[in-house]
C-alpha positions in Angstrom: -46.6 -45.4 -19.5 -44.6 -43.2 -17.2 -42.0 -44.2 -14.7 -44.2 -43.2 -11.8 -46.9 -45.3 -10.1 -50.6 -44.9 -10.7 -53.6 -46.1 -8.7 -54.2 -49.6 -9.9 -57.6 -50.3 -11.4 -59.3 -53.6 -10.5 -60.3 -55.8 -13.4 -63.3 -58.1 -13.1 -62.8 -61.4 -14.9 -65.8 -63.8 -15.2 -63.6 -66.9 -15.2 -61.6 -65.9 -12.1 -61.3 -69.0 -9.9 -62.9 -68.7 -6.4 -59.6 -68.4 -4.5 -59.7 -66.4 -1.3 -57.9 -63.1 -1.7 -57.5 -63.3 -5.5 -57.7 -60.0 -7.3 -56.9 -58.9 -10.9 -55.8 -55.4 -11.5 -53.9 -53.1 -13.9 -50.2 -52.5 -13.5 -49.4 -49.8 -10.9 -45.9 -49.0 -12.2 -42.4 -49.3 -10.8 -43.6 -50.4 -7.4 -44.7 -53.7 -9.1 -41.5 -54.5 -10.8 -39.6 -56.2 -8.0 -42.5 -58.6 -7.3 -43.0 -59.3 -11.1 -39.3 -60.1 -11.4 -39.7 -62.5 -8.4 -42.6 -64.2 -10.2 -40.5 -64.5 -13.4 -37.5 -65.9 -11.5 -39.6 -68.6 -9.9 -41.1 -69.5 -13.3 -37.7 -69.5 -14.9 -36.4 -72.0 -12.3 -39.5 -74.3 -12.6 -39.6 -74.1 -16.4 -35.8 -74.2 -17.2 -36.0 -70.8 -19.0 -32.2 -70.3 -18.7 -32.5 -66.5 -18.6 -32.7 -63.9 -15.9 -34.8 -60.7 -15.9 -33.8 -57.7 -13.8 -35.8 -54.8 -12.6 -34.0 -52.7 -15.2 -35.2 -55.1 -17.9 -38.7 -54.9 -16.6 -38.6 -51.1 -16.5 -37.4 -50.9 -20.1 -40.0 -53.3 -21.4 -42.9 -51.9 -19.5 -42.1 -48.2 -20.0 -41.3 -48.4 -23.7 -44.5 -50.2 -24.9 -44.5 -51.3 -28.6 -47.9 -51.9 -30.1 -49.7 -51.8 -26.8 -51.6 -49.6 -24.4 -50.0 -49.8 -20.9 -53.3 -48.9 -19.3 -55.2 -51.7 -20.9 -52.6 -54.4 -22.0 -50.9 -55.1 -18.6 -52.6 -57.4 -16.1 -51.5 -58.4 -12.6 -53.0 -61.1 -10.3 -52.4 -60.9 -6.6 -53.4 -62.9 -3.6 -54.0 -60.8 -0.4 -51.9 -58.0 -2.0 -49.0 -60.1 -3.1 -48.4 -60.4 -6.9 -48.5 -64.0 -8.0 -49.0 -63.6 -11.8 -48.7 -61.1 -14.6 -49.3 -60.8 -18.3 -49.1 -58.4 -21.2 -50.3 -58.0 -24.8 -49.2 -56.4 -28.0 -51.2 -55.7 -31.1 -49.9 -55.4 -34.7 -50.9 -55.6 -38.3 -48.2 -57.5 -40.1 -47.1 -56.5 -43.6 -48.4 -60.0 -44.7 -51.9 -58.8 -43.7 -52.5 -60.8 -40.5 -53.9 -59.0 -37.5 -51.9 -60.4 -34.5 -52.8 -60.0 -30.8 -49.9 -61.5 -28.9 -50.0 -62.3 -25.3 -47.6 -63.7 -22.8 -47.7 -64.2 -19.0 -46.3 -66.0 -16.0 -48.0 -67.6 -13.1 -46.0 -68.4 -10.0 -45.5 -72.2 -9.8 -47.2 -72.3 -6.4 -50.4 -71.0 -7.9 -50.7 -73.0 -11.1 -53.4 -75.5 -12.1 -56.0 -73.4 -10.3 -57.5 -71.6 -13.3 -55.6 -68.3 -13.0 -53.7 -68.8 -16.3 -56.9 -69.7 -18.1 -58.7 -66.6 -16.8 -55.8 -64.4 -17.9 -55.7 -65.9 -21.4 -59.5 -65.5 -21.8 -59.2 -61.9 -20.6 -56.6 -61.4 -23.4 -59.3 -62.5 -25.9 -61.6 -59.8 -24.6 -58.9 -57.2 -24.9 -58.1 -58.3 -28.5 -61.8 -57.9 -29.4 -61.7 -54.3 -28.2 -58.6 -53.5 -30.3 -59.4 -54.0 -34.0 -56.6 -52.8 -36.3 -58.4 -52.3 -39.5 -58.9 -54.6 -42.5 -57.4 -58.0 -41.9 -56.6 -61.1 -43.8 -59.3 -63.8 -44.4 -60.3 -65.6 -41.2 -60.1 -62.6 -39.0 -57.8 -61.6 -36.1 -55.3 -64.0 -34.7 -54.3 -64.6 -31.1 -50.6 -65.5 -30.7 -48.4 -66.8 -27.9 -45.0 -68.3 -27.7 -43.4 -70.8 -25.3 -40.2 -72.6 -24.7 -40.4 -76.4 -25.1 -39.8 -76.8 -21.4 -42.9 -74.7 -20.4 -45.0 -77.9 -20.5 -47.8 -76.4 -18.4 -48.2 -73.5 -20.8 -48.2 -75.9 -23.8 -51.0 -77.9 -22.2 -53.0 -74.7 -21.3 -52.8 -73.3 -24.9 -53.7 -76.6 -26.5 -56.8 -76.9 -24.2 -57.9 -73.4 -25.4 -57.6 -74.2 -29.1 -54.2 -73.0 -30.0 -52.0 -74.8 -32.5 -48.2 -74.6 -33.3 -47.5 -72.5 -36.4 -43.8 -71.8 -36.3 -40.7 -72.7 -34.4 -37.5 -71.0 -33.4 -34.3 -72.1 -31.8 -32.0 -70.8 -29.1 -28.5 -71.8 -30.2 -25.2 -72.0 -28.3 -21.6 -71.8 -29.5 -18.7 -73.1 -27.3 -16.0 -70.4 -27.4 -13.3 -73.0 -26.6 -13.7 -74.3 -30.2 -11.6 -72.6 -32.8 -13.1 -69.3 -34.1 -12.5 -68.8 -37.9 -10.8 -65.6 -39.1 -13.2 -64.5 -41.8 -12.4 -61.3 -43.8 -14.8 -58.5 -44.1 -15.8 -58.2 -47.8 -13.9 -55.6 -49.9 -15.3 -52.1 -49.6 -16.6 -52.5 -46.1 -15.1 -51.5 -42.8 -15.8 -52.0 -39.1 -16.1 -48.8 -37.1 -16.7 -48.2 -33.4 -20.3 -47.4 -32.5 -20.9 -44.0 -30.9 -24.2 -42.4 -29.8 -24.5 -40.4 -33.0 -24.6 -43.7 -34.9 -27.3 -45.4 -32.9 -30.2 -44.2 -34.9 -28.6 -45.1 -38.2 -27.7 -48.6 -36.9 -31.3 -49.1 -35.7 -32.8 -47.9 -38.9 -30.6 -50.4 -40.8 -31.7 -53.2 -38.6 -35.3 -52.2 -39.0 -35.0 -52.3 -42.8 -33.2 -55.6 -42.8 -35.8 -57.3 -40.6 -38.7 -56.4 -42.9 -38.0 -59.6 -44.7 -38.6 -61.8 -41.6 -41.7 -63.8 -40.8 -44.3 -61.9 -38.8 -42.8 -58.5 -39.5 -44.7 -55.3 -38.9 -43.2 -51.8 -39.1 -41.2 -50.9 -36.0 -42.6 -47.8 -34.3 -40.7 -45.1 -32.6 -41.2 -46.7 -29.2 -39.1 -49.6 -30.4 -36.1 -47.2 -30.8 -36.5 -46.0 -27.2 -36.5 -49.6 -26.0 -33.4 -50.3 -28.1 -31.3 -47.4 -26.8 -32.4 -48.1 -23.2 -31.8 -51.8 -23.2 -29.7 -52.2 -20.0 -27.3 -54.8 -21.2 -26.1 -53.4 -24.5 -22.4 -52.6 -24.7 -21.6 -50.7 -28.0 -18.0 -51.5 -27.5 -18.9 -55.1 -28.3 -21.0 -54.2 -31.4 -19.7 -55.2 -34.8 -21.1 -52.9 -37.4 -20.0 -53.0 -41.1 -20.2 -49.7 -43.1 -19.8 -48.9 -46.7 -19.3 -45.1 -46.7 -22.2 -43.6 -44.7 -24.4 -46.7 -45.1 -24.7 -49.6 -42.6 -24.3 -52.9 -44.5 -24.6 -55.3 -41.6 -24.5 -55.6 -37.8 -24.3 -57.8 -34.8 -25.2 -56.1 -31.5 -23.4 -58.2 -28.9 -24.0 -57.9 -25.2 -23.3 -59.6 -21.9 -25.9 -59.9 -19.1 -23.7 -59.7 -16.1 -26.5 -60.3 -13.5 -27.6 -63.3 -15.4 -24.1 -64.8 -15.5 -23.7 -64.3 -11.8 -27.1 -66.0 -11.1 -26.3 -69.0 -13.2 -22.6 -69.2 -12.5 -21.5 -69.0 -16.2 -19.8 -66.7 -18.7 -22.3 -66.3 -21.5 -22.4 -63.6 -24.2 -25.1 -62.9 -26.7 -24.6 -62.5 -30.4 -28.0 -61.0 -31.2 -29.6 -58.5 -33.6 -27.8 -60.1 -36.5 -28.9 -58.2 -39.7 -27.6 -57.6 -43.2 -29.3 -55.2 -45.6 -30.4 -56.6 -48.9 -27.7 -55.0 -51.1 -25.0 -56.7 -49.1 -26.4 -60.2 -48.6 -24.8 -63.4 -50.0 -21.3 -61.9 -49.6 -20.3 -63.4 -46.2 -21.0 -60.2 -44.2 -23.0 -61.9 -41.5 -20.4 -64.7 -41.1 -17.5 -62.3 -40.8 -19.3 -60.1 -38.3 -20.3 -63.1 -36.2 -16.7 -64.5 -36.2 -15.5 -61.1 -35.0 -18.2 -61.1 -32.4 -17.2 -64.5 -31.0 -13.6 -63.4 -30.7 -14.7 -60.2 -29.0 -16.8 -62.1 -26.4 -13.9 -64.6 -25.8 -11.6 -61.7 -25.2 -14.0 -60.5 -22.5 -13.7 -63.9 -20.8 -16.9 -65.4 -22.0 -16.9 -69.2 -22.6 -20.1 -69.5 -24.7 -22.2 -67.4 -27.1 -26.0 -67.7 -27.6 -28.5 -66.4 -30.1 -32.0 -67.0 -31.2 -33.2 -67.8 -34.7 -36.4 -68.4 -36.6 -36.2 -72.1 -37.7 -37.5 -71.1 -41.2 -35.6 -67.8 -41.6 -35.8 -67.0 -45.4 -32.3 -65.6 -45.5 -30.8 -69.0 -44.5 -29.6 -67.7 -41.1 -29.9 -71.2 -39.4 -27.5 -72.7 -41.9 -25.0 -69.8 -41.4 -25.0 -70.3 -37.6 -24.6 -74.0 -37.8 -21.6 -73.6 -40.1 -20.1 -71.3 -37.5 -20.4 -73.9 -34.8 -23.6 -73.0 -33.1 -25.8 -76.0 -32.0 -29.4 -76.1 -31.0 -30.0 -75.6 -27.3 -33.8 -75.1 -26.9 -36.8 -74.7 -29.1 -39.5 -72.1 -29.0 -43.0 -72.7 -30.4 -45.3 -70.0 -31.7 -49.0 -70.8 -31.2 -51.9 -69.2 -32.9 -55.7 -69.5 -33.0 -58.4 -67.3 -34.4 -60.1 -64.8 -32.1 -63.4 -66.2 -30.9 -66.4 -63.9 -31.4 -67.9 -62.1 -28.4 -70.7 -64.7 -28.0 -68.0 -67.4 -27.6 -65.9 -65.4 -25.2 -68.8 -64.4 -23.0 -71.6 -66.9 -23.6 
């Protein structure tokens, strides 16, 4: 979508609860972002999400859509003109063959348990039925959603609608007061500063490395735009190992200043950890993470956080635990098969 507003289109949802003033519509654009951030902030406090979203985050996410159509895959709910909920969808065909229609949304705590979330999820089913992605694996298209363990209302909602857990991930934390190991970079590799002319090469290396992860589908060009426009990245913190003109591995560290101010903490993120196949099992990731922890500590951070798939096939969870990270929170990935149209609209 563009960074200008459009006239919002009303969306009729059969399951909409009879709440006076309730209206569902498409996203208008930047004029909606502040109200959407306010909804997220209220949900974060109620559900212990432990993260902050800024208007810059919202703009980057909404204006660089990956696997979605902004005109059809964004939904807003408002009461008497005030936004009280929003959701979005993405659609992808995984390299494993599964057709995935992922949805995620937030309903302001003051407006929960009234049927708004149920109506928005069922509308996601309709949208998924309109967006076939070609030949799919046996069983047909899959709906997917993910929730933090503390989002208990969301867990109950998805369970009531036939979703089941299929995968887990952890948010992990590392206390920077604990000793940080000094791990050498393997022979033949060197760490170089990241400059704008390197960003594409670094991103391509990460894209290649992540093709081995569960749920992978090829990253489109829009993902690169979202990458370079992420408002919290600080390339001065990045740790990128090169062998000649090839990227061997990377950790793209960042600090969310606004989030730290909101929560009164000094947290840095050690994220986008990736090592390409030819350089794996040589200690590259461990060395880059150790350097990352030291760099964050030098910036005054007192903790580092990352996310990891609990069943990562490269053994990432074990690497992080050896480096002193402990499990902080758990994410659950839910799936169910897409109902046929007769079930969606009986």
